[in-house]
N, C-alpha and C positions, 0 to 999 in steps of 0.2 A: 504492500500499500503506500502511496505517496504521502507526503507531509503535507502541512498547511500551504508550504511555499509553492510545494508544486500543484496544488490544486488551483492556487492563483495564476500560476503561469498557464494552466490548461484553460482557465477561464478567460484568461486574456487572447489566448490563442485561439480558442473557439469563438472568440468575437472578430477575431483578426480574418479569420477564414470563412465567415459567412459571406457568401455571394449570391445573386440572383440569375447572374447570367455565366456565361463563358469566361467573363474575366472579371476580375474583381476591382472594379473602377474604384472602390472607396480605398482600399489598399493603395492603388496607383496614385490617387490624388495625395495621400499622406506621404508616400515616397517623393512624389514630384516636389511638394511643400517643403519637404527635408533637403532636397538638392538645389531648388531655385533660390532659396533664402526669404528675407521678408521683404515685403513691399517697397519699394522707393518711389515714391510718385513723382512723377516727371514735373520740372519747373513749367508754371504757365507760359512765359515766355519762350522756352524751347518748343513747348508742343506747338505754339501758335505760329513759329517758323516753319517747323515741319508743315503744317497745314498749308502755308503760303507757297513753300517749294513745291508740293504735292500739286497744286493748281499749276503751277509752272511746268511739271512735269506731264502733266495730261494735257495740256494745250500743245506742249513742245511735241511729243510722240503723237498726238492726233495730225499735227502737221507733216511729221515727216516718215509716218509708217503706215503701212496697211492694215494694221491689225484692227480687231474690232474694238470698240469702245462699251465696254461693260459699265452696269450702274452698281459699282461695288460700294459706293459711300466713302465717307471720310476716311482718311488716312488715320490709323492709331497708332501714335508714339506712345510706347510703353516700357515700363520696366520688365525686369526678368520674372518676377513672381506672377504679375497679372499677366503676362505672355503664356506663362507656362497653365496658369489655372484656366485661361480662356480656350487654350489648345490642348487640354488633358486627352480630349477624344479624337482630335483632329486628324492622328496618325494612327486611328484603330485598325486601318486596313494591314498594318504592318504586325500586328499581334493576333487579332482575331481569328486568321485564318488558321492559326496553329492550335485553336480549342479542340476540334474534332481530332487531330493526330494525337493531342496529348491524352485526350479521354481514351482513346483506343490503347493506346501506350500504357496508361495506368490500369485499364481493363484487364491486359494481358499480365500486369507486372508480377514478378517474383522477387520476394526478399526472405532470408534466411528466417525459418522460424515462425513465418507469417506467410499465409496463402490463402487461395480463393476468394470468397466474397468478403472475407475479413480485411484481406489486403485492399481490396477494390473501397471499401467503404472508408477505410483510413486514409486515403490518399485521394479520393475523388475530390474533397474541398482543396487539395493542394494545387489543383490545375488551376482554376481561377486564380488563385493567390500568387503563384508563380509567373501567371502572364500578366497578373496586375502589376508584379513588381517590375516585370520586364517592360510594360507600358510607361510606368512611373518614371523608371530609370531612364528611359529614351528620351521623354520630353524635359525632365531635369536637367540633363547632360545638354539637350539643344538649348535649353534658356539660357547657357553661359557661352552658347558659340555662335548662334545664329544671329545675323544682323537684321532679318526681316523673314516675311515668309518666303520671299525667294532665294532665301539662302538656307532652307533646310534641306535643300538637294530633294525633296519629294513634294508633292501638292498637299495641303490639306484636304479632309473630304467631308467634314461637317459644316462649312462656311467657306465664303469667300471674300472674307472682309481682310483688306490691306492692313500689314502692321509693320512698324519699325522696332527694334528693340534698342533703344535709345542710350543705356550704359555700354552695350557692347559697340555700338558705333562710335561712342566716345572713345572706349578703349582702341579700336581700329585707328581712328585719326591720331591719338596719341602715339600709339606704337610706330605708326609711320611717319610722324613727321608731318602729317598734312591738315592743313586749315578745315577745322569743324564744319563751317557751312558748306564745303565743296564737297565734303564727303555725306553729309546731309541731302544735298541736291543730288548727288550719284544715285544714293540711296532711295531716295523718291522716284526717281527716274526707273531705277531695276524692278522696284516694287510695282510701280505702274506697266511696266513692259511685262513682268510676269503674270499679272493678274488680265492682262489683255489676252495673252497667250491662252492662259488657262480657260478663257470665256469662248474659245473655239470650240464649235458645237461636239465635237467628238471627243475631245482631248481626255476629259475625265474618264468616259468609257473606256476608251483604249487603255489609259493607266490602270484601271481595274481589272482589264482583262489582262493584262501583263503580270500584274501582281497576282493575280488567282493562278494563273498558268505557272507561275515560278514556284508558288507555294506547294503546288500540287507535286513539286519534285523533290521538296524539302524533307529531309529525313533527321528525326531528333536523335541525338546519342541517349539512349536510355540507361545504358551501362553507367556511366558517370554520374548520372542525377540520381539512380536507385541507390547506387554505393554510398553517396552521401545521405541520403535521406535514410537508410537503413542504419547507418552510425548514429543520426540523430533521434530514431525512434525510440531508443532507451534513455533518452537525455532530453526531456521537454525544455531546458533552459536552452541547450544547444539548438534545436528546433526553433525556438525563439529568436536566437541570435541569427540563425539562416535567413530568417522571415523580416527580421526587424531593421531599423534603419542602419545599424553598424554591422550587417550582415552582409554575405556574399550571394545573396538570394539571386542578384541580378545574372551571376555567372553560373548558374545552376543548368539552364537549359542551354545546349550548344545544337547547332545543326548543321548540315551541309546541302548543297543544292546541285541542279544540273546547270553545268557551266554555259550551256546554249541558251537555256531560258534566262539567264542571270544576264548574259549579254545583251538580250533583247531589251530588258530593263534598263539597262546600263546605257544603251543606245537612246531611249528614248528621254533619259533625265538628262542625259548630257546636251541633247540636241536643244531642248527646252532652254538649259542654261547659257548653251552658247549663242543661241538665237538672239536672246535677250541681252546679252553682250554687246552683240552687234548693234541692236537697236539702240541701247545707252550709248554707247560710243558715237555714234550718229547724231544722237539728240543731244548729247552732254559737250560735243568738241568745241563749240562756240561758247558755252557757259561754263564750264570749270577748267580752268586753267591746269590744274595738276591732274587732269582726267587721267593721263598716262601714266605717272606715279601711281595712282590709285588703282589701276587696274593690272599694273605690275605687282602691287601687293595683294591684289585679291587673288590674282593667279596663284602667287607664292603659297598664299594661305590655303588655296584647295589641295597643295600637295602635300601639307604637314598632317601628321597624326592627329585625330579627331575623335575625342571620346565617344560622342554619339556614332559616329560611322563605324568605329572598331566594335563598339557594341552590339550593332545589327549585323555586321559581320560574323561575330561570334556566335550569337544566338539563332540567326538564321541563314547564314551563310550568304547576307546581302551585302555585298561589297559594292557599295554605288562608285567609287574609284571617279569621284567628281574632278578630278584633273582632266578627264577626258572632254570637260567643257570647254577646254582651250583648244583642243582639235576641232570641235564642232562649230567654235568660232571662226576658225580658219576655214572650215568647211564653207559656210555660209561665205564668207569673203570671196573664196575662190570660185564658187557658182556664179556669185553676182559679177564677177571680173570678167569671167569667161562668157557666160550667156546672159546676164542681166538680171535685175533685182525680180522680175517677173516670172522668171525661172525658178529663182528660190521661194517664190510664193506658192508655187505648184506643191510645195511639201505638204501646205494646208488642206488641199484638196481631198486628200485621202489618207487614211492611215497606213496604208501599206506604201504611200510615197516618202515616209521618213526614212532617212538612211539608216541603215543597219550599223553595227559597231564597226566593222571593217571599212564599211563605206567612208566613215569620219574622215579617215585619211586617204579616201580614194573619190573625190568627186565626180572624176571621169567615169569609175563604175557605177556610181548611182545613177549620172545621167544614162549610161547605157542601160540599166535595169528600169528606169522611171521614164525617160523621155524618147526612147526610141521609135515608140509609137505616134508619137507627137509630130503633127506634120511642120510644124514651125521648127522643130530642132533638126531635121533632116538637112537643111541648108546651113546648118551652124557646123564648124569644124571642131571637134573637142580638143583637139592639140592645139589649137590656136590660143 
């Protein structure tokens, strides 16, 4: 029999593990709050400046780009904690598809000394709890890294509100010695470009399709997870530590995936970022004196280790490799230089027109696949 202290621990664990769905979002929120930190309200003057710059970005991109003009509402300049709270479930598509796999795994799990229905009933609540920890950790990490929705690497699913995360942009400006106002306008342009791309009719549906296809190939490493849980089952304080703020619950689930399906998803996210880069470069060239310096710093930042991206890669095998956006931007520039901006716009005519991963560095190969049936392309010399 456990003593009173152990009973208290079990009571806390029972409350922690309660969930009405495949993901314990209550636990996710607690983890996110722990990682994102306390709210730090944005100074009214700074918020007003972002609003003004957002209006400049809207007018500028409307003038220079063929992208649609969605009614996304006012830009939300916010702090890390507020962004995290308001985006807690926005990236659920990266966690929820694992629920059925996790349930199947738990249903067939075997541990020394525990078997059959007893094992299943003991582990059933752990699935939503562990997925909640994954979701909370992912958003918590993002809140310290992302500069705005445009910089998460993946589109939000539950809303299309534009955000910029003010303290992260301030840190970016300071770290690279760039004027704050120039960085703020650059971010406003990026956020505007990103949301216009995401408003294209088929974009979100295509993203969901690619993610679901990708997750169909994900395999969870049950042996490592069950080994850790086996050791914790006899020690409730250890189980609490694993699932608590100071534990390593975020590292309990590890998965692998099909490289081909991953490549499809990488190409999609990279092209969206690269195309937005081009739009921002054109829109900002006459407004932002230090835009080349900002872009160089941003490119370098994409190649650096990132806790949120490393976490996604570990638990789902989802390696976004955001540095590929640099190739995508060059792809866009090459296509326009060779065949004109109307040819690049054909990417948005149909999902199959988006470049594949290998085509991001082979625009001629893309043109041969996508444009050869186009009469206007027959008279063009792809080597010119």
